[in-house]
C-alpha positions as CSV (number, residue, x, y, z in Angstrom):
1,V,0.1,-0.1,-0.3
2,A,2.5,2.2,0.8
3,A,4.6,1.8,-2.5
4,L,1.5,2.6,-4.3
5,Q,0.9,5.6,-2.3
6,D,4.5,6.6,-3.2
7,E,3.8,5.9,-7.3
8,K,0.2,7.7,-6.5
9,N,2.2,10.8,-5.3
10,S,5.0,10.9,-8.3
11,L,2.1,10.4,-10.7
12,M,0.7,14.0,-9.3
13,S,3.5,15.1,-8.9
14,E,4.8,14.4,-12.9
15,N,1.2,15.2,-13.7
16,E,1.0,18.4,-12.1
17,I,4.5,19.5,-13.9
18,M,3.1,18.8,-16.6
19,N,0.0,20.7,-16.6
20,D,2.4,23.6,-15.9
21,R,4.4,22.9,-18.9
22,L,1.1,22.9,-20.6
23,E,0.0,26.4,-19.5
24,Q,3.2,27.7,-20.4
25,L,2.9,26.2,-24.1
26,D,-0.3,27.5,-24.1
27,D,0.9,31.3,-23.0
28,S,3.7,30.8,-24.9
29,L,0.9,31.0,-28.1
30,D,-0.7,33.9,-26.9
31,D,2.4,36.3,-26.5
32,P,3.2,36.8,-30.6
33,S,6.8,37.3,-29.8
34,T,7.7,34.3,-28.9
35,V,9.4,31.9,-31.3
36,V,7.3,29.4,-30.6
37,A,3.7,31.7,-31.4
38,K,5.4,33.2,-34.6
39,K,6.0,29.8,-35.8
40,Y,2.7,28.7,-34.7
41,F,1.4,31.5,-36.8
42,K,3.0,30.4,-39.6
43,A,2.1,27.4,-40.1
44,Q,-1.7,28.2,-39.2
45,L,-0.9,30.7,-42.4
46,Q,0.7,28.2,-44.3
47,L,-2.3,25.7,-43.7
48,E,-5.3,28.6,-44.5
49,Q,-3.1,29.2,-47.8
50,L,-2.8,25.4,-48.5
51,Q,-6.4,25.1,-48.0
52,E,-7.1,27.8,-50.3
53,E,-4.9,26.7,-53.1
54,N,-6.9,23.1,-53.0
55,F,-9.8,24.4,-53.1
56,R,-8.9,26.4,-56.0
57,L,-7.6,23.4,-57.5
58,E,-10.9,21.2,-57.0
59,A,-12.5,23.4,-58.4
60,A,-10.3,23.9,-61.6
61,K,-10.2,20.0,-61.5
62,D,-14.1,19.5,-61.5
63,D,-14.6,22.5,-64.4
64,Y,-11.9,19.8,-66.5
65,R,-13.8,17.1,-65.7
66,V,-16.9,18.7,-67.6
67,H,-15.1,20.1,-70.3
68,C,-13.1,16.5,-70.5
69,E,-17.1,14.9,-71.0
70,D,-18.0,17.5,-73.4
71,L,-15.1,16.6,-75.6
72,E,-15.5,13.0,-75.2
73,K,-18.9,13.6,-76.8
74,Q,-17.6,15.6,-79.2
75,L,-15.7,13.2,-80.2
76,I,-18.3,10.0,-80.4
77,E,-20.5,12.5,-82.4
78,L,-17.8,12.9,-84.6
79,Q,-16.8,9.1,-85.3
80,H,-20.3,8.9,-85.6
81,R,-20.7,11.6,-88.5
82,N,-17.1,10.1,-89.7
83,N,-18.4,6.6,-90.3
84,E,-21.3,8.1,-91.8
85,L,-19.2,9.8,-94.2
86,T,-17.3,6.8,-94.9
87,S,-20.2,4.6,-95.8
88,L,-21.9,7.1,-98.0
89,A,-18.4,7.8,-99.8
90,E,-17.9,4.1,-100.6
91,E,-21.8,3.7,-101.5
92,S,-21.0,6.9,-104.0
93,R,-18.2,5.2,-105.4
């Protein structure tokens, strides 16, 4: 029991130390002059830029998909037309 109480006290102490460190990190993020905060805000800005770029690329991909589908339809129509003209040319020969 004594060993378990010592371990419990040790873990509680370690937990308190970790909570203090976490609080310090949170405080450092709130202070824009710290290196950690600057890196955090830079990473956050980069993330936002990448999300915007991703959105733009997704929209472009959708546009290209629609354009590709239109071109495929035109290709099929032109192939049919070519077949018709080829058969008419053979008939006229």
